[in-house]
C-alpha angles and dihedrals in degrees: 000000000000114000094240094059099059121106092230098053109104091209113089115232122235090254092051091049091052092048091049090053092052091055096042097252113147115232095187140015143163117257128222092276092052096255119144113241126197111209113232123246090240092058093046092049092047093051093046089050089054087055090056096257119138109226107161091139142339092284092058090043090055090048090051090052091052092047091051091050092059099034095098090050090060093065130056095224138010112260093245141006117208119195140157127242109284095018121127103204121189114231120203119223125198120201140142109300113269097016119139120230143174127209134200139163118236107208127216090259091056098254120127131223127188123254104204123213116247130203111277118163111195126147114248117244135200111258117184090336096312122106100235128195132201122225132171139217129192119226115226116261093224097064109137120240112270143068116313139164129240109211122195118190117200121194110263095007143086118270114266121216141200127185116245118206117193116189134184114264090233136016100233118217116244109265091248092058094042090057100037135022120241134212130197147158129280114210144166097228096207091056095053100082126177131195088265095050120113094229095298136057112263143183093287091051089051090052090049092048091048096050091046092049091048089056088057093052101269120144102194146017115216111205138186120264110287094197120147120282133190115306091219137043132315094048114195106248096208113090085201094065102057129163088231136009092196094064136046137244108252090207085090092066117116100219096205091058097053112125115256095022086128091068092065120110124238094264093052091046091052090050091054091049090053090052090046092052091051093047096046090059085068088068088075095058123104091225131044115252108201095174095055092043093049092044091059095040094048092053091052093046091052089058090050092048091054092049131091119291128202119245095248092049090049089053092047092050092048091050090050092053092048092049094048092045127173096352090062091047091050092049093048091047091053090051091050091048090048090056091049101042103021127226150330094057094214087071093060120110110286093247089059094057094078112068091201096051123117088239092059090046090053091047090050089056093047091047095041094129092052092046090051090048093056092046088051092050089057091051091051100044096044090049093050094049091047088051090053089055092049091050091051090052092046089053090060106273114145094207107019122193118006113201126207124230117211123224096242149332141269114281090231097039136116096266095055091044093051096045112017092157090069093061133072112240124219096026138078135203123250143129134268119244118290139169095282098035105036095174094052124239135265110197094189092231125132110230127232111256108243092216094051092049089056091048089053091048087241091290094146089057092045094050093048092051094048093053092053097040090055087067100039151057092212146011134224111204109209111223093358086183084079088075086064102035138342131209106242118198117196115230111270094023130105122251088253089062097059131098141207123270118199124231129195095262093177090061097041096045090046091056089048092049092047095050093045091047091054091049094046089236135149119231127212118193118205097223100169126131127031107000124192116234117282094006095118091047090052092050090050091050090053092050097250119142119235128210127256118187116193095223092051098046102093136150123247094281087067092232112061113085117242112239108255089231086073094056121113119274093220098058147098106238120203137166095224144005134219093261090063129057118268110274096267089053093046091052088055095048097252091149093056094047092051094047091047092050091050096045095244098133121096097185132068114285094234090052092050092049093046094051094044093047091049091053093048092045089051090053093050089049090053090051091052092047088053090054093244100115138045128215097260098047123158125220089260090053091051092050091053092046091051092056093046088048090051092049088071089072117105089224111136092227131039120190126208117199112233087217090061091058090070102030096255113178108186124101113247093211132009109205116226094036138091119172092357088082130027094249115186090358101095121103121216107282140181127247089279090056092247112144117251132200129225091261090056090053093049092049095044113121088200091055095044092051092050092050091049091052093048094046092048094047094048094047092045090055094057122097118250 
């Protein structure tokens, strides 16, 4: 057997390389230092296996190539056709040679338009014993934006269909943003606690923060993902590792504002007050305790769920359940099963692993009250978060609440349980090494399979976006580069041993643009890190905002700050991000100290300190040259100067970290760690690391001065 065809040879064979290319698996790339990297054969085989491709040896790889070449001929139509407004895409049709057919597009409104056949001369070929021909139709260029259906009728057979998605070419900015820049706050909702919070910030706290910020000139509040987490302890602290991105974490419910609480009797009201008293004691703790907070809140919400409900609220809840359909039922069933059997879900009885099994159907009947409870929680929490957005808009914000969308979901979560066929098994998503995470990152999330997304006409993406957009005036897409390619890491391998897998970005971005257009929302793509060529240009062409972080915007020498005037117009500009310390902490080297203590540095300590100090000194020099800083400046002075400096950017949005309003210093999340650092468990604190409440933030002279400076600088930079 040739050396390059063995399963143990690290060098990929020519056949394996060709097969990888067909399935969008990268076989080489350039790392963050510019070095060329050849992906090993083991990695390529593991990733192809996760895509359902058999690659035991070169013979099986050649068979997989042949099967892929004829796959489209085995179906009459592709599962979905994605186009932009004004496009006239050609759709290939496969049918027995010589058969007559007609084609039409059924629009969303029920009307039908013809899809004429066009000349397409291709020799028929035998497919599974049937001589099969290939024809083509052209879709009309005047199809309206939306979701339509291509119907092909073949003589003697049932009509075949394919979904047709038509998206706007560009997501236009709202007129108010096109004419005038906007600034707003960036906050981790759970960390912004008030005196009325049950240990964590909630929807009511978000509404209070938003209306207060609007009164100071802010036009949006960007928040962390509020996706669903585990319904039982321990609850995953990271909002970026949810059990489902389609549904929401009910921990954000403000119990006292639940509809129909007024129908409770005196005993039930007293019970809720007892739970509230216990939970509010958590506000005094130095660390956030999600499990204790949710334990108290869940007990109170159960009492509310069992109570009387008005007729109109009963109708609203029933309509919500009907609209959300089977996915809501599946999610609620998973939550009920988690409460019965515990977690992780892969330890449940075998018969409970299949959501469509008779055993799960029987369990759903037995647990009907629990299933209804978790459906009701979704109705309540989504309504409260939507209300927070409406209140922010009513207070004068032009955008309102901007919600974050995580990259993926927990491998043992509700979404994977309900639709395992959508996810690649045996791999996880992460990131290759970069300047700030030199060992790479493994995010422990199974990726969506590109082929299965296409087969589902991108419905999982559509549903997830609609849920979030119903509560928001904008979206931030974390790691939007993942709509182009994702770093897949085979199980048992290090993050450095992964490779990129390509997605149909035209289709996925088009769905995003269409949904955002219909919601009248703005979209920000977090496009930091290693970016493939032309990605940022493509996002700009589609009307999506990128992300510019002051500390990362450097000139070619890698040290000198770029002048903000050179930043992109279509961008959200910020000084810091949640994976770095708040600005006061960054200026004092908090990020280096944490990474050193946790053993996350790969270079010599003195080199790290020297490079980091040089970059910060260069920034201070730039501030002084701009006339924004004196010689004897304090940390607070530098923070204010940085934001005024940033306000010179033409970027449509400017974000101000809530942590910076009070001089917080601790990193919210340290990538590459789990329990080694209290990621996502730190409340907002002052410079002395003492926790603060929302009222402290709103009364802070430091915070008010910073907001005044930002508001003045942004408004001063606008044309008359």
